[in-house]
Structure formats: C-alpha cells, structure tokens
N, C-alpha and C positions, 0 to 999 in steps of 0.2 A: 300935166307935166310931172315927170318922175325925177326925183333927185337921186343921183348916183354918187356914192363916195368916190373921191379922187385919190385918196390915200388908203393904205392898208390900215385896218383898225389897230390901235395900240393896245398892248396889254396894260393892266393897271400898274405894274411895276415900271414900265416905260413912261407912263403919264406921271407917276410919282417922282421919278428921277428928274424929269423936266421942270417940275414945280419947286425944286429945292436948289439952294446955293450949290454950285458945282463943287466947291471945296468940301461940302458935307455929303456928297453923293454916296461915297462908300459907307459912311455911317448910317445913312438913311436906308440904303439897300440891305446892309447887314441886319439892321433892326427888323425890317419888313420880312426878310427871309427867315430869321429866327422865329418870328411870330407864326409864320406859315408852317415851319417845321414843327413847332410845339403843337399847333392845332391839329396837325395830321400825323402825330406820333403813333407808333404801333403799340396797341395795348391789348394784352391778353388777360382779361379779368379773371378767367377761370384759374389761371396759373399765377395770378398776381405778379405779372411781369410786364415790362414795357421796354421799347427801344425808341430813343429820341436822339435826333441829331441837332447840332448847332454849328454855325459858321462864324469865323472870326478873321477879318482881314487885318494883316499886320503890315507895317510900313516897310518891311524888308522884301516886299513883293511875294508874300506867301498868303495863301488862303488855307486856313486851318479848319478842317472839318472834324468835329468831335462826335463820336458815337458813344452814347451813354445807355447802358442796358441794366435795367433793374431786375434782378433775380431774387428768388426767395432767400438765397444765400448772401446776397449783398449787391452792391453796385459795381459794375465793370465799366471803365471808361477807356476809350482809345482815341488818340489824336492821329490825324492823317494830314500832313502838311504838303500842299501843292505849290511848287514854285511856278508862278504864273507866266514868266517870260518865255516866249516861244510856244505857248499853249493856245490852241484854238479856243475862242470864247463862245462859240456856238455849241451848246451842249445838247446831247440827245437824251431822251427819256423813254420809258417803256412802262407798261402795266400788264399785270396778269390777273384776270378775274378768277382763275383757279387758285392762285396763291393769295389773292386778295391783298396784293401789294403793288406799289409803283416804285420806280427807282430812276435816279439820274445816273447816266453812265459816266465813268471816269473820262476826262478829256483825252481825246485821241486814242482811246482804248475801248474795247468791247467788254468791259466788266463793270459790275455794279459798284456805285460809289456811295450814294445817299439813298436811303430807303424809307418810304412812308407807307401808311395804310392806303388802301385802294381809293385813289382820288385822282382820276385822269386830268381834270382841269387844274388842280392844285400842282401836280407834278410838272405840268407844262409851264406854269407860272414860276415855279421854283427854278426850273432849268433856264428859263429866260433871265430871271433875276440873278442867278449865280453866274451866268455868262456875262451879264452887264457888270457884275462886281469884279470878275476876272479882268474885263476890259478896263475898268477904272484903275485897278491895281497895276496894269501894264503901262499906264501913262507916266 
C-alpha cells in the first residue's frame, strides 16, 4: 500500500502561523521574516560592505521594508512603506545565478523590492511569508 498526501505540503512559515495565537500572527511572521532576511543578507567581505533588509508591520496597514547598506564610508538606510490595502498578497520571487542574488518583486509590479544572497529556497519562503504578513495586515 502506498500513502499519498491529500493536501499540498505546507511551508514552514504556514505551519508556524497556524501554531500561534491569531492575535500574534503578524508579530510572529515579522520576527521569522527578519531572521531569514538577516541570515541571507548580502555580504561582500572583500569590500567590507553588506546589504540587509528588515520588515516592520504597523497598525496603520503599512508594511515598512528597510534597506540598510553598510559601506566603507558609513551606513545608508532607506525605508519603503507599502500600504497593503488593495495589494495582492501572492508575491513573486526570482533568482539569478549570474548575479548570485535572489529577490522578491514589488507587489503588482515587475520590479525588485527585497534582495538577498543567492538562496532560492529562502527567497520562496520569504515571498510566502511576506505575502502572509500582507494578508494579516489587510484584515
């Protein structure tokens, strides 16, 4: 006898979301996403530079994505606030082995939004998690 799954396998972020109090779902997702973003930050040891992203959900229905770039000259930080109402929560991602980078595309646009080192599995998990966070904020 062969066992066949009856459901689609869940990502870790979906499993995690189901195991926490719904009132805390956005905080749990935010924390998990930030740990993934930190673990997959872009580092150029030769130039002593790095690019790291973080996400912050606020109660006003915005998802704030912060890009922090460490250069030899200092730290450059940019915030990009996305108002989540009316935005699709299924996010696309892509990777380039030539660039050795992966990225999540801005919702409803074909432009790069969040960028990490080359890690195809991690970027898919990030895209799924950020989509779930957007969905939580839309409630």
